N, C-alpha and C positions, 0 to 999 in steps of 0.2 A: 336753553335746555331742550333737546328733542323730546319729543312726547313720548311717553311710557310704552312700552311694548312687551307683552307676554312673552311672546314667542317670537325671536327676533327673525327678521325676514328682511331682504333687501328691498329698497325704496322702489315703487313703480314709477318714480320720475327720476329723470336725468337734469342735471344743471350744470353739467360740465361744459354744454355746448358741443363744438364741433361738427362733422358730416351728420345729418339726419336725414331721412326720409320722408315725404310729404305725405299725410293723408287727406282726402277729399271725402269731407261729409256732403251728402247732397240727397236733395228730393228728387222723384222723376220728374217733375215741373221745372225744375231751378238749377239743373246742370249748366255750369259756368265754361262754355266751350272755350273761351280766352284763356282761362287757368290750366285747363286739362290738354296735355298734349295729344294732337289728333291722331297719333298711331295709338296711344293709351285709349281713347274713345273709341277706336275702331276695334280694338281689343274686347273692349267690354260690349260691344253690339253684337259683335260674335260669340261671345261668352253668355248673352243672354241676359246680362244683368240689367235690372230695370229700378233698381234703388229701393228695392223692397225693405222694410225694417229690419235691421240688424245685418243685412247681407253684406260681405266682406270680400272683395275682389282684388286680388294682387294684380298689378299691371307693370308692364315693362317700360324700361328707357329705351331711347333711339338705338343702343348699341345691344340691346337686347337682354342686359342686367335688370334686377328688380330697380323698377323705377318709382313705387309708390302703391299706396293702396286707396281703393273706394270703399266707402261705408254708406250703405243705405240708410236714409232715414225715413222711408216710408212717405205719404202726402201730407200726414200730420206729425210732426214731430213732436209735439208736445204731449202725444199719448205715450212716449217712452222717451222721458227726459234724461234716462242716463244708458241710452243706447251705446253710446262711446264705450261702457264696460265689454261689450262683445270684442273690440278691438284686442283688449288686453288677454284674451284667450284663446283669439284666432292669428295674431300677427306672429310672425317670424322673428327670431331674436334680431335685436337693433334698436337703435334710437330713432324715435319718428317724432315727428311734429303735425299740427293740424294745419293745413294749408287754408281750407275753407271749410266753413260751418256756421249755419244759421242757429248757432247755440251761444249761450254766454259763456264767458271763459271758467268761471266758477264751476258752472253745470257740467261743461264739457271734461274739464280735468277731474271734479269728483266722482264722475260716473265711470272715468276710466279706472281711478284708484277701486273704487270699489268693486270693479269687475276684476281687478288683478289679484283678489284675494285668492288665497290658495292654502288648504290645512293639509301638509305633507309630512307632519313630523312621523308618521307612521308608514309613509309609503313616497319618500323624495322625489321629485320631481325629475327626469333625466334632460330636460331641454331647459334652456335658460329664457327666461321671459324677457319680452320686450319691454323697452322704456319709453315714457313718452317726456318729451319736453312741456314743461308746465308755460301755459301763454302767460306773457308779461305783465297782463293786466289781470290776471287770476291773483286771489288771497293765499298765497301758497302756504303760510303756517296754517291758517284756519282750515283749510283743505287738507292739511297734514293731521291737526289734530282731531277732525271729525272721522278721518279714516282711522287714526290709533283706537278711538273710543270704539267704532264699529268693530275693527278687527279683536280688539279686547272681549266684547261681547262674544262674537263669533268663536273665538279661540277656546274660550271657556266653557261653551256649550258644548263645541265639539268634541273636547277632551272625553274619553271613556271614565267611568267612576272609578276602576281600579288605578288611575291616575288624577283624578278630580273629586277624591271623597272629600268629607270635612277638613283633615289636615291640610291636604293639598289646596282647597279653596280659601282656607286662612292664611296660607303662605303667600298666594297670589294677592289677596286682599292686601297684608303687611307691605309686601313688593310695591303694590301701587301707591300706598301712603308714604313709603317711604322715599318714593321716587319725587315726590311734590311736598314732602316735609310736614305731612301731617300726622296728626296724633292719633296713634291706633291702640286700642284697648279689646280684650276678649274676656269674656265670661264665659266656663267650659264646664262640662259635666255636673257635679251636684252642687257647685258653685250657684248654678242656675237655681236651684232651691233654695237656697240660703238668700240669693238678692231677688228673690220674686219673680221669676221666670218660669212658672210651672208648665206653661203648655209647650214651650221649647222643651222643657227636659222631657216631658211625657213622650212626644213624639219620636223624640230622638234617643233615648233610653235604650233601645234594643240593639243598636247598631255597636260594632266593634269600634269606631271612633265615636268619641263623645260628642253629645251635642253641644252647641256655643252660640253665643250672640257676638256678633263682630260689630265694633264701633270706630268710626272714623270721623276726626273732626278737623276742618279747615276753615282758613279764613279770618277775619276780624269781627270781634263782636260789634253790634250798632249797625252792622250791614243787614240786608234781607236775610232772615233765617229762613232756609229751606233744608227741610229733612227728606233723604230719600229712603226708602225700604224696599228691600228685594228678597223675595221669596228663595231660599237657598237650599231647597231638596236634593242632595246630591244624586240620590237614588232613591226611586219610590216603589216598592213592590206593592204597594197598596195596602201593608200590613197584613194583619189576619184577615181581612176582607180581600185577599189577595188577588190582584188584576189578573187574566188570562195572559199567558206567554205572549202573544201576539202585542198586549197592551204595555206590555215592559220594554220593549225594542228601542223605544225611543227615550225612555226614562232617565237616561243621563240629563236629558235637557231640563229636566224639572228645577234646575237651580238657574233658569234662564231669567227671572226675575232679579236675581242677584248679579246675574252676569251684565244684565242692561245698564241697571243702577251704576254699576262699578265703572261701565262705560261712559255713561253720563258724567260720572263725577271725573273721570279723566277728562272730559272737554272743559269742565267747569274749572278745574284747577289749572289745566295748561292755558287756557284763555285768561286766569287770575281775573274771574268774574268778581263784582263786587257783591260776595254773598258768604255769610256765615252758615258753611255748609256742614252737614251731619250726616253721615251714610250708616244705616243700620242694615245689618244682615243676618237674620237666624239662620243658622246651617244644622243640618241634621241629615240622616240617612234613615227613610222610613224601613225600617228592617223587621223581621219576625225571627222573635227568639221567647224564650220562658217569660221573661219581662217585659213583653208587648204589650202595648196600651188596647184594650177590648173595647168591642160594640157593646154598649149598654154601662161602661164607665162614666162617671160625673167627675169633671174636674174644676177646679177653681181657677180663673185666670188672674193675670196680674192686677187687671181693674176690678178684681172681685166678681163678676159675673161668672155664674156657674155655667159649664158647657156640657151638655149629653154628647157622649158619642154614638150617633147613630151608623157611621160609617167610618172605619179606618182610614179608607182611601180619601178622605176629604180632609187631609191632614195640613195643606199649605195654609188654610185660613186659621188653623190653630196657632200655629208658629207667628202669623202675621199680627195675630189677635196681640199676643205679649209686646212684639216689636212695637206696634202701632200705639199701644196703650203706653209704651215708655216715650216713643217720639212726641205723644200729645202732651206729655207732663210739661214739657219747655215752650209750650204754646207759641207754636212754629207759626211763622206768616204762610208757609207751604209746607204741607205733606203731600210727597209724591211716593206710592206704593206701585210696585211691578211684581206680576207673579205669573206664573203658567199656571193657573188655577182652575179653569172649569173647561170641559168639552161642549158644554152649552154654549160657550163664545164661539168656539169653531163652528158649529152648527149654524149658529144665527148669522156669523158673517165672515167664516171660511178662515183660512191659516194665515192669509196675507192683510186682513183688514184688522188689527186690534181695536175691540171696544174701550171705551174709559168712561168713568163714572166719577160724577160729581155734583153738589147740589150748589156750587157758585158757575151762575149762569156767566158772569163776566169772563172767568178762568176759562171756562168751554170756550166762548168766542175766540179768545185768544189763541188757545190751543189749535182750534180749527183754522184759523189764519195762518199759523205758523205751520201747521200740516201741508196746508195749500202752496205755500210760499216755497217750503224746501222739497215738496213731494214725497213727503213720509207719512203714509196714509194712516188715519184712526178715524173712528166714527163715535161720535157719544151716544150711550145707550142710556135709558131712563132708570134713576134711582125711586121705583115706584113705590111709595109707602105703602100701597094697598096690598104689597106680598110680605110688608114685614112682620105679620102675623104668622106666617109660614115659618118663620125661624124661632119662633116660641117652642116651649115643649112643657109637659105637665107637671114634672117634677126639678127642672130646672129653668134656669133663666133662659137658655139657647140650647139648639140643636146645632150639629155642625153639619148635617145632612138631612134638610126636608123633605118629608115623604112625598111620592107623587112625580118628582122630575120633571115639574114644569118651571120655566123661568129660572134655570139653574145659574146663569150668570149674573144675574140681578138680585137672587137671594143670597149668593156669596158676597156680593157688594154689600147689600145691607148687613150681612152679618159684620163685615169688617166696619162698616160704619159705627156701630156700636161702640167702637173703642178710639173712635176721634171725636172729641166734644170739645176742644178748647183751642186747636188750631184755627187760624183764620179762614186758609182754604186746604181743601184735600182733593186729592183726586187719585184713583184707583185705575190702572191699568191691568186688563185681562190679556196678556199675550200668548202667542203660541210659542214665538222664539224659534223658528225653524221654518227654512224654506224647502218646500215639499219638491219642487221642480227649478230646474236651471233657469236664471233671467240675466239679461244681460248684465245687470250691477251685483249678480251673486250666484255662486254654485248652491248644489244642494247641500243642505246641512244648517248649522245653528246661524242665527239671524238677529241682529239689532233691529228692534221695533219701537218707535216712536221717540227715539233719544234724540235723533238730530232736530226733531220738531220741539222737543223740549227745551234744548239747548238754545235753540233760537229764540224762542219765547222769553227765557232766562236772559240772554244776551241782550234784549231790547230793554231789559229793565223794569218790566211793568209790574211784575208779580213776583 
């Protein structure tokens, strides 16, 4: 069974064989003069090609036709591990193969595939994309499932909210579950109150589309019990504490946590990992209407803790609180939550380096090792308990928005930690979910963050 695709698209790879054009990936110091035709080398010298990272130069054949391409790797290829993604957006149509490259086959093919991503649902491309022959020694199936997971996350984030509101996100969630024969259930609208998910209901009740909690179960009982929780705010106006217009421009991506856990779930299910998998996605739109929740309101959470609303724009931690409390009731071996949660995380580490928080040192080391192994960046931030007092308030157990504006990503993590007390391990990722500038392996737009590293860690079977 082929990996699930939310938006059907042609494969960036060609397995049919036939005539292909060569790509020579080279560093300035290691041009293989015997492998490249002298005419092409002369062409490269005259064109000023010096193998800078990502530089691509088409080269002629002896008869003056297109003979292949040179890809510059720079002096230190390890600094740009997915540089082959540049080829997918630079080469003309046709089928290509890599003739020489000081890169592993898996890294080479994965980089190309990541760079081949296009979101052209609303503006179709007029040109045919090139395809690459996957090297014979690459793990083609695993590369394709990783790409499918990343592309799912990117697709869901890139969709505008008029086509990716709560109803549409539920439909995408159900389709993913159906593809892998998982069990999917949904609690929506006032049933959230009846089944004790008051914070999810509170945040989403002002929207024209009902709030809901999506749940997926897959795998066998007795295997490692892993629960993924993703923030699914399909659009965030800020609520009554309304955001300025400029701050709303990217709020379609506020369901990036949901998109990423769905991409990770795809990888787990497609690889048939020995995991008892549970996926929880609280889905809302933080809208403004007569019944919107207000600053100063106090609500009781599923766990019983009362929460004072000091800012309606700190809504993500509220819906996660109910979902995490629900996840924690089954005492999972590992709970992973992912959310586009705080601007403070971006200030601390920027858009491309997502912080993670956990009080499990062994888990943190495993995540860091997997991050380095697969070049999926992340950085551990402290769950500093000295700031725990900042999330307390005078007349409720917790505030959703501590005053002072200091250590915002840490206090948000500490807030979530209050709702996870039984699981063996828990980790919280505060992701941005967006690439602000084009990189070899991704265009500007929705981005998968940390899920390749998490998949690698889980596939090793240690956590």
